[in-house]
N, C-alpha and C positions, 0 to 999 in steps of 0.2 A: 504493500500500500504506500503510495507516494503522493497522495493528494494534499490539498492545502491544510488539512487537519491531521495528517499522519504524524507519527512520532518523529520520524526523520525530518520532516518539514519543520516541526516545532524546534527541534534541536538546532537545525540550520539557522533559524531565526534568532535563537538565543546566542549562537556563536557569532553571527554576522553583526547583530546589533549590540550585544553586551559583552562579547568575548568571554563566554562562560567558562571556557577551559582555563583561561588566565586567572579569572576570579577564583575558581576552585583551587588552583595551584597556590595562589597567594594566601588563600584562607587557611590551607593546610600548614603552610610555612609560618604564618602568623600565630596559629594555634600552638605549634611546637615551640616557637620562640618565646611566647608568653609562659609556657610551661617551664622552659629552661630558666627564665628570669625569676620564676617563683619556686625554684627547686627547693629552697629551704623550707617552704611550707609543706613539702611532701615528706619531710623527715620527722621522726618523733624520737624522743629520748627514752632510753630504757634505764630505769633507776632501780637499785637494789638496796636493801637494808643491811647495814653492817651487823654481823652476828652478835657483837658485844655492846656496841654503843647504841644500836637501834636507829642510827642516823642514816638517812638516804644519801646515796652517792651516785653520780652519773657513771654508768658502765660504758655505754656507747650510744651512737645514734644509728637508727635504721631508717631506710626510705620506705615509704608505703608501697605495697605492691600495686601495679597498674589497675588491677580489678577493684581496688578500694579507693581509687582517685576519681572523684566526680566533679570535674571543673564547672559544669553547668547544673549540678544537682540532679541530673537526669540520666546521662550516659557515662559509663566509666571510660577511662583513658583508652583502653583497647578499642572500645566501640567508637570513640571519637575518631580515631584514625581509620578504622575499618570502613565506617560509613562514608567518609570522605573519599577514600580510595575506590570504593564500589561505585560511587556516583561518577567519579572521573572515568572509570572503565566503561560505565553505561553510556556516557556521552561519546566516548571514542568509538565504541563498538556499534552503537545504533546510529550514530551520526557519520560513520565512516571517516573519522578524522585520525590524524597522527599528532602526537604531541611534538611541539617544537623543541629544539635542542636545549634552550635555556630552561624550559619547563621540566624536562627530564632531569637536568642537573639539579634544579631546586628540590625536587621531590627526593632524589637520591641523597643529596647533601643533608637535608633536614631529618631524614629517617635513618639512613645507613651510617653516615659519617658523624652526625651530631645527635645520635639517639640518646634519649633520656633513659629508656629501659631497653633491655635486650629484645623484648617483644616488638619494639618499634622496628628494629632492624629485620626481625623475622617477617613481619608483615610486609616490609619493603621488598625483601627477597621474593616472597610468594607473589606479590603483585606484579613485579617486573617479569617474572617467569611466565605468569598467566598472560600478560599483555603481549609478549613477543609471540606467544602461541595463538592467541585469539584475535589480536588486532594487528600486530606487526609494527615495524618502524621503517622509515625511509632508509635506504641502504647507507647513505653517507652519514645520517644521524646515528644509526645503530653502531656503525664502526667507530665513530668518534666517542660515543657514549661508552662502548666497550673498552676502548683504549684509555680514556681519560677519567672514567669513574670506576667501573668494575675492577679493572686491572690495577688500580691505585689503592684499593682497599687492602689493609693489612691482612695477611693470610690467617692470622689467629682469630680474626673477627668473623670469618666465614663459618657457617654451620651447614648442616645437611640441606636446608632450604637455600642457603647461599650457594651451595655447590650445584643445586638444581638450576639456579639462575645463571651461574657461570657456564654450565654445560650447554644450556640452550642458546645463550648468546655466542659462545665459542663456535658451536656448530652452524648457527644461522649466519654469523658474520663471514665465516670462511666459505660457506656455501654461496653467499652472495658474490664473493670474489672468485668463484669457480675453483676453490681449493678443495672442496668436498663435492662428491656426487651422491645423490640420494639412492640408497639401497632399499631400506625399509624405513618406517617412521622414526625408529630410534637408532638406526645404524646408517652411517654414511661412509662412503669409500674415499680414501685420501687421494686427491688428484694432483696435489702439489705439497711437497714436504716443507715448504717455507710457510708455516702456519702462523697466523696472528694469534697471540695469546699463549704460545707454547712455553715461553720463558716463565710466565706467571703460573702455568700449570706445574712446572718444576718447583716453584716456590711453595705451592700448595702441598706438594709431595713432601718436601723437606721441612716446612715450617707450620703446616696446618695441624689441626687437631687429628687424633687418630682416625676418627670417622671420615673426615674430609680427605686426609692423606690416602686412606684405603680407596676411596672413590676416585681420587685423582690418578692413582696407580692404575685402576681398571680403565679409566678413560684414555690414558696415554698408551696403554697396551692395545685397546680397541682401535685407536687412531693408526698406530704404526703396523698393525697386523691385518688391516683391511685396506688393501691397495686397489685403486681403480684399474681397469684394463690398460689404460695408458701408462700406468706406472709399474705394471707387472714385470716388464723387461728390465726395470731398474731396481728390482727387489734386492739384489745383492748389494748394490751401493747403499740403499736405504738401510739395510740391516747393519752394514759396516759403520755407517754414519751414526746410527742410533747407539750401537754398542760402544763406539768411540766416545760419544757424548756421556754415556753412563760411566765409563772408566775415567774420563776427565773429571767428572764431578766427584767421583769417589776419591781421586787423587787430591783434589783441592781440599776436601773435608779431612782426609787423612793427614795431609800436611798441616792443616790447622789444628788437628787434635794433638799432633806432636808438639806444637808450640804451647797450646793450652787446651786441655780437655774439659768439656762440659757435657752434661747429660743430653742437651739438645743436639750437640754435634754427633754424639753416639747414635741418637735416634735417627738423625738425618742419614748417617752412614748405613744403618740397618735398612732404612726405607729404600735407598737406592739399590741395595742388594736385593730387596724384594722386587723392585722394578725389573731387574735383570732376570731373576728367577721366573717371574710371571711371563715376561716377554719370551724367554727361551722355551718355556713349557708350551706356550701358545704356538710358537713357530713349529715345535716338534709335533704338536697335536694336529696341525693343519697340513703336515707333509704326508701324502698318501701313496707315494711311490715305493718301489722295492728298496729296502735299506741294505747298505753294506756296513754301516756303523750304527751301534746302538743309539737310540734317542737319549738325549741328556737326562730325561726324566728317569731313566733306568740306570744312570751312572751312580756309583757309590762314592760319594766324596765326603771326606772328613775334614772339617775346618777346625783348627785349633787357634783360639785367640788368647792373647796374653795382655793383661792390663796391670801395670805397676802403679798402685795408688800413691806410693811415696814419691816416685819420680814422675807420676802422671804421664806415663808412656803407654802406647797401645801398639800391638803388632799381631799379625796372624799369618798362618801358613796353611796350606791345604794338601791333602794326599788323595789321589784317586785310585 
């Protein structure tokens, strides 16, 4: 229905006469800014009585959970954000609009980068992942947003929902540049190994949470083991390049560990070893020709690691 009283027509009138998307974006940003300015009003003191004197003393301050914050005495904080985002999505979807670059940046900045609660960031991740699936972005805008906003977020701030968001933008932006070919809805074939966002993916592997790192490992394995027909003849080069990249990163971390060891560096080292294991197993599994050499998954390899806590040195050797 596209007559003078249709939903789409009304949305077009609101946008052309009132710039409704700009108003909604500014309203969300203003709401979050006001909440940040009144952050002290969200905290409450926890006091305890001293066992002997019976006097009360301040133990610490805690911030009210978002479901107990009612800025307008009607809807809690989570609902305040959710309803605004749902309305913006409705205008975009039913009005067949795209958000401008500055509007995308404002929403991301106010919810992901300057979140008051972790739930703000989670709602932001979920909303952007839904938008790219249901509404989409202009190619140039999505690429700039991916590079300048998503890839600039500190890896430790990403969650499972954040990984969903990254995954969809990563595949969409690279597909728009013809670096991926569609195979199935969730699987794409790599058509160019110069992928946008691959360096950030490595950061998620080495510096993200355990859940995010696990998903990033599976994603990088999926990318480099699903080659398009155009790249099949370059499989050997791509394998060698990927393995060289893994060993270079291992060497950098190992050299850093020899200088100063930290638990994070050890975790990063282990995670890259997991990338190697997953990649080699997948390559073995996908090889269906007659074999002259046993697949690596059937090799018996013993790895001995040595860590001197006094000298803070680390070494390992392997026997096959």
